[in-house]
C-alpha positions as CSV (number, residue, x, y, z in Angstrom):
1,M,54.8,53.2,-81.4
2,S,53.8,56.2,-79.5
3,D,52.6,59.8,-79.7
4,S,51.4,62.4,-77.3
5,T,48.1,60.7,-76.4
6,I,48.6,56.9,-77.2
7,V,51.4,54.3,-76.5
8,V,51.3,51.2,-78.3
9,D,53.4,48.1,-77.3
10,R,53.6,44.6,-78.7
11,V,54.1,41.7,-76.1
12,E,55.5,38.6,-77.4
13,L,53.3,35.6,-76.3
14,D,55.0,32.6,-77.6
15,E,57.8,31.3,-79.7
16,A,55.7,31.3,-82.9
17,G,55.6,35.2,-82.8
18,A,51.8,35.7,-81.4
19,Q,51.5,39.1,-79.9
20,L,49.3,41.1,-77.5
21,G,48.7,44.6,-78.8
22,L,48.8,46.7,-75.6
23,V,47.3,50.3,-76.1
24,T,47.8,52.8,-73.4
25,L,45.9,56.1,-73.2
26,N,48.8,58.4,-72.3
27,R,47.5,61.6,-70.7
28,P,47.9,60.7,-67.1
29,D,48.0,64.4,-65.7
30,E,44.5,64.8,-67.2
31,M,43.3,61.3,-66.4
32,N,43.4,60.2,-70.0
33,P,40.5,62.0,-71.6
34,I,39.0,60.8,-74.9
35,D,38.7,63.9,-77.0
36,W,37.9,63.9,-80.8
37,D,41.6,63.6,-81.8
38,T,42.4,60.9,-79.3
39,G,39.2,58.9,-80.4
40,L,40.1,59.1,-84.2
41,A,43.8,58.1,-83.1
42,L,42.5,55.1,-81.2
43,G,40.5,54.0,-84.3
44,R,43.7,54.1,-86.5
45,V,45.7,52.2,-83.8
46,F,42.9,49.6,-83.6
47,D,42.7,49.2,-87.4
48,D,46.5,48.6,-87.6
49,L,46.6,46.1,-84.8
50,A,43.6,44.2,-86.1
51,A,45.1,43.9,-89.7
52,D,48.2,42.3,-88.2
53,D,47.8,38.4,-88.0
54,R,50.5,38.2,-85.4
55,V,48.2,40.2,-83.0
56,R,45.9,37.7,-81.2
57,V,44.4,40.0,-78.6
58,V,44.3,43.8,-78.1
59,A,44.2,45.2,-74.6
60,I,43.6,48.9,-73.6
61,T,44.6,50.5,-70.4
62,G,45.4,54.0,-69.1
63,A,48.7,55.6,-67.9
64,G,48.6,56.9,-64.2
65,R,45.7,56.6,-62.0
66,A,42.9,56.3,-64.5
67,F,41.7,54.2,-67.3
68,S,39.8,57.2,-68.6
69,A,37.8,60.0,-67.0
70,G,35.9,60.3,-70.2
71,G,35.6,63.4,-72.5
72,D,37.7,66.6,-72.3
73,M,35.3,68.7,-70.4
74,K,37.5,72.0,-71.1
75,K,37.0,71.3,-75.0
76,Y,33.4,70.5,-74.4
77,Q,32.7,74.2,-73.5
78,V,33.5,75.1,-77.2
79,L,32.5,71.8,-78.8
80,Q,29.0,71.6,-77.5
81,R,28.0,75.0,-78.8
82,D,29.0,73.8,-82.3
83,R,25.8,72.4,-84.0
84,R,27.8,70.8,-86.8
85,D,30.9,69.4,-84.9
86,F,29.4,68.1,-81.8
87,P,27.2,65.6,-83.6
88,R,30.0,64.7,-85.8
89,F,32.3,64.1,-82.8
90,L,29.7,61.7,-81.3
91,A,29.2,59.8,-84.7
92,D,32.9,59.4,-85.0
93,L,33.2,58.1,-81.5
94,H,30.3,55.6,-82.0
95,E,31.9,54.4,-85.2
96,V,35.4,53.9,-83.6
97,F,34.0,52.2,-80.5
98,G,31.5,50.1,-82.6
99,R,34.3,48.8,-84.7
100,I,35.8,47.0,-81.8
101,S,32.9,44.3,-82.0
102,E,33.9,43.8,-85.6
103,Y,37.5,43.1,-85.3
104,P,38.6,39.4,-85.5
105,Q,40.7,39.7,-82.3
106,P,39.3,39.8,-78.7
107,F,39.5,43.3,-77.1
108,V,40.2,43.5,-73.4
109,A,39.8,46.6,-71.3
110,L,42.4,46.5,-68.4
111,V,40.8,49.0,-66.0
112,N,43.5,50.6,-63.7
113,G,41.6,53.3,-62.0
114,V,38.8,55.7,-62.8
115,A,36.7,54.6,-65.7
116,I,33.8,57.0,-66.1
117,A,31.8,58.6,-68.9
118,G,33.8,57.9,-72.1
119,G,36.0,55.6,-70.0
120,I,33.1,53.3,-69.2
121,E,31.7,53.6,-72.7
122,L,35.2,52.4,-74.2
123,M,35.2,49.6,-71.5
124,L,31.6,48.5,-72.5
125,S,32.7,48.4,-76.1
126,C,35.4,45.9,-75.4
127,D,34.7,42.2,-75.4
128,L,35.6,41.8,-71.8
129,A,37.2,43.8,-68.8
130,I,39.5,43.1,-66.1
131,A,39.8,45.4,-63.2
132,S,42.6,46.3,-60.7
133,T,41.9,46.9,-57.1
134,S,42.2,50.5,-57.7
135,A,39.4,50.6,-60.3
136,R,36.4,52.7,-59.8
137,I,33.8,52.4,-62.5
138,G,30.7,54.7,-63.0
139,D,28.9,56.9,-65.6
140,A,29.2,60.3,-63.9
141,H,27.7,62.4,-66.7
142,L,24.6,63.6,-64.8
143,P,26.4,65.2,-61.9
144,F,27.9,67.7,-64.4
145,G,24.8,68.3,-66.3
146,Q,25.9,65.9,-69.1
147,M,24.3,62.7,-70.5
148,G,26.1,59.8,-72.0
149,G,26.5,59.9,-75.8
150,G,29.3,57.4,-76.5
151,G,27.2,54.3,-75.9
152,V,26.6,54.0,-72.0
153,L,22.9,54.6,-72.2
154,T,22.5,51.7,-74.8
155,L,25.3,49.3,-73.7
156,L,25.0,49.5,-69.8
157,P,21.6,48.2,-69.5
158,R,22.5,45.2,-71.7
159,A,25.4,44.5,-69.6
160,V,23.9,44.7,-66.0
161,G,20.2,44.9,-66.6
162,P,17.9,47.8,-66.9
163,A,17.4,48.6,-63.1
164,R,21.1,48.5,-62.2
165,A,22.0,50.6,-65.2
166,R,19.4,53.2,-64.1
167,E,20.7,53.2,-60.6
168,L,24.3,53.9,-61.6
169,I,23.3,56.5,-64.2
170,F,20.9,58.4,-62.2
171,S,23.0,58.3,-58.9
172,G,26.3,59.1,-60.5
173,R,28.0,56.8,-57.9
174,M,31.2,54.8,-58.5
175,L,31.4,51.0,-58.2
176,S,34.2,49.3,-56.5
177,P,35.9,46.6,-58.5
178,E,34.3,43.9,-56.4
179,E,30.8,45.5,-57.1
180,A,31.7,45.7,-60.9
181,A,32.6,42.0,-60.8
182,D,29.3,41.2,-58.9
183,W,27.5,43.2,-61.5
184,G,29.1,41.3,-64.4
185,L,30.8,44.4,-65.7
186,V,34.3,43.0,-65.2
187,S,35.4,39.3,-65.5
188,K,37.8,39.4,-62.6
189,V,39.7,41.6,-60.3
190,V,43.5,41.4,-59.7
191,G,46.1,43.6,-57.8
192,D,47.3,46.9,-59.3
193,D,50.7,45.4,-60.1
194,E,49.1,42.2,-61.7
195,L,46.9,43.9,-64.3
196,I,49.1,43.7,-67.3
197,K,50.1,40.3,-66.3
198,A,46.5,39.1,-66.2
199,G,45.8,40.6,-69.6
200,T,49.0,38.9,-70.9
201,E,48.1,35.7,-69.5
202,F,44.6,35.8,-71.0
203,A,46.1,36.7,-74.4
204,A,48.5,33.8,-74.2
205,E,45.6,31.4,-73.7
206,V,43.8,32.9,-76.7
207,A,47.1,32.5,-78.8
208,K,46.9,28.8,-78.4
209,K,43.5,28.7,-80.1
210,S,42.8,28.9,-83.9
211,P,42.6,32.6,-84.8
212,L,39.9,31.7,-87.4
213,A,37.8,30.0,-84.8
214,V,38.2,32.8,-82.3
215,A,37.2,35.3,-84.9
216,N,34.1,33.2,-85.9
217,A,33.1,32.7,-82.2
218,K,33.4,36.3,-81.6
219,R,31.3,37.1,-84.5
220,V,28.5,35.0,-83.4
221,L,28.7,36.2,-79.7
222,N,28.6,39.8,-80.7
223,A,25.8,39.5,-83.3
224,A,23.4,38.4,-80.6
225,Y,24.7,41.0,-78.2
226,W,24.9,44.0,-80.5
227,D,22.2,43.2,-83.1
228,G,19.6,42.0,-80.7
229,T,18.9,38.8,-82.7
230,G,16.2,36.5,-81.3
231,I,17.0,33.0,-80.2
232,A,16.1,31.4,-83.4
233,A,18.0,33.9,-85.5
234,G,21.1,33.6,-83.2
235,L,21.0,29.8,-83.3
236,R,20.7,29.9,-87.2
237,L,23.8,32.2,-87.3
238,E,25.7,29.9,-84.9
239,R,24.7,26.8,-86.9
240,E,25.7,28.3,-90.2
241,T,29.0,29.8,-88.9
242,T,30.1,26.6,-87.2
243,S,29.1,24.4,-90.1
244,R,31.2,26.5,-92.6
245,Y,34.1,26.8,-90.2
246,C,34.2,23.0,-89.2
247,M,33.7,21.9,-92.9
248,T,36.1,24.3,-94.7
249,S,38.9,25.3,-92.4
250,D,42.2,23.5,-92.0
251,D,42.3,24.6,-88.3
252,A,39.2,22.6,-87.4
253,H,40.8,19.3,-88.9
254,E,44.1,20.1,-87.3
255,G,42.5,20.3,-84.0
256,L,40.9,16.9,-84.4
257,R,44.1,15.4,-85.6
258,A,46.1,16.9,-82.6
259,F,43.6,15.4,-80.1
260,A,43.8,12.1,-81.7
261,E,47.6,12.2,-81.7
262,K,47.8,13.6,-78.2
263,R,49.9,16.7,-79.2
264,R,49.4,20.4,-79.2
265,P,47.5,21.8,-82.3
266,R,49.6,23.8,-84.8
267,F,47.0,26.3,-86.0
268,T,47.4,28.5,-89.1
269,G,44.3,30.5,-89.2
270,Q,43.3,28.8,-92.5
């Protein structure tokens, strides 16, 4: 499926039909800006992929030399003067990015070049990120008289700590992929021509797991991260979710049988 701004591919992961949903921002000449229409289109694409049981992981990348350079600065010249539409644009962007944490599948940012402003905000909204050696990651709002409004001011301090977040935001500098890995912004760095392969290999490993267990694990992990739960509340949610899953799901019992019988589990997501 494709349109002028987004291309969606489905990559087969195994003989059972599990898939990686690969979403590519497709305005390479403009460094893949995330304007209002593109943000809403991403939301529709994410909803469609998340509703498909065959899709076990969703990966997001950009065409050309950028993951995304953020908002459309030309359109901002008009949009930022509109007292009704600009707040609505930010609310829609928050809603679309925020839904990523609620989908059952892991979402992976495959950062293939510049990821700044809205690009880093989309990356931070994903469950994890893998960077290529050409990646350059930063905020870059302040050098242009802007400030982050799509989540970077809230999510970046939680990802790298307050001091490093302030340093990156105030300076406007770009991190190399190695620095981003050292800071914990990306889980690993691979060659430019290995990025999609790395995302596919990760998805293939996830596809071997119970989709129900993956969804529950993601829910508990993200509740602590997004909702700011204290340790006691987080442990209670973990205990309750794990108890319900292990006692009521077919997949939990299938995993134990497969272990005892020394075979690969046949998970159904039930």
